[in-house]
C-alpha positions in Angstrom: 95.7 85.0 27.9 97.5 86.9 30.8 99.8 89.9 30.9 101.7 90.4 33.8 100.7 93.9 33.9 97.2 92.1 35.1 99.0 90.2 37.9 101.2 91.8 40.3 104.4 89.0 40.9 105.7 90.0 44.5 105.4 87.0 47.0 104.4 83.5 46.7 103.4 81.6 43.9 100.9 79.3 45.4 100.7 76.3 43.0 96.8 74.6 44.0 96.9 71.5 42.3 94.6 69.0 44.6 90.9 68.7 43.8 88.3 71.0 45.1 87.2 68.3 47.7 90.0 68.4 50.0 90.1 72.3 50.2 88.7 73.1 53.0 91.6 71.4 54.9 94.1 73.3 53.0 92.6 77.2 52.7 92.9 77.4 56.2 96.7 76.5 56.0 97.3 79.1 52.6 95.2 81.5 54.1 97.4 81.5 57.5 100.8 82.3 54.8 98.9 84.4 52.5 100.4 88.0 51.9 98.8 90.8 49.7 100.7 90.1 46.2 100.4 86.2 46.5 98.9 84.5 43.6 96.8 81.7 43.9 97.3 79.7 40.6 94.8 76.4 39.8 96.8 73.5 37.8 95.6 70.1 37.3 92.6 68.3 39.5 92.6 72.3 41.3 91.4 73.9 38.2 88.3 72.4 38.4 87.5 74.4 41.3 87.9 77.6 38.9 84.5 78.8 40.1 84.3 77.5 44.2 83.4 80.1 46.5 86.6 79.3 48.5 88.4 81.4 46.1 86.7 84.4 47.3 89.2 85.4 49.9 92.1 85.5 47.6 92.8 89.2 45.5 95.0 87.3 43.0 93.6 83.8 40.9 94.9 82.5 37.6 93.8 79.0 36.0 96.0 77.3 33.4 94.2 77.4 30.2 95.3 73.9 29.0 93.5 72.4 31.9 90.4 74.4 31.4 90.5 73.1 27.8 90.3 69.7 29.2 87.6 69.9 31.1 85.9 71.8 28.3 85.3 75.0 29.9 85.1 78.0 27.6 86.7 81.0 28.9 83.5 83.0 29.4 82.7 80.4 31.7 85.4 81.3 34.0 84.9 84.3 36.8 86.1 87.7 35.6 88.4 88.3 38.2 90.3 85.0 37.6 93.2 85.5 34.9 93.6 82.6 32.7 97.3 81.5 32.2 99.4 79.7 29.5 102.4 77.7 30.2 104.5 80.5 29.3 102.9 82.9 32.1 103.7 80.6 34.4 107.2 80.4 33.2 107.4 83.7 34.0 105.6 84.0 37.5 108.4 81.1 38.7 110.8 84.0 37.7 109.3 86.6 39.0 108.3 85.3 42.2 110.4 85.1 45.3 109.2 81.6 46.2 107.0 78.9 45.0 104.8 76.6 46.9 102.7 73.4 46.1 99.6 72.6 47.3 98.2 69.1 46.9 
């Protein structure tokens, strides 16, 4: 579980919900608007890419725990720099971040 001290909410919460196979078109767009303090949050099909090299460019990344469970991924398989978040964390972030953008 992620605590708010592990993530520094500031600017934009980026909800990445698309399958990793189309990230090649989304990543340049995300990088164009990315700012220090932003968070990439992998949800739904996006959780499938939790170990993708495309994420190496970002400083704050989280993935939803229930999506990992559906994928039958155990927490030990998630890279150490990626935070595992709950629905409660997500709810908190939507209040603390200035804006939320969904990438599909």
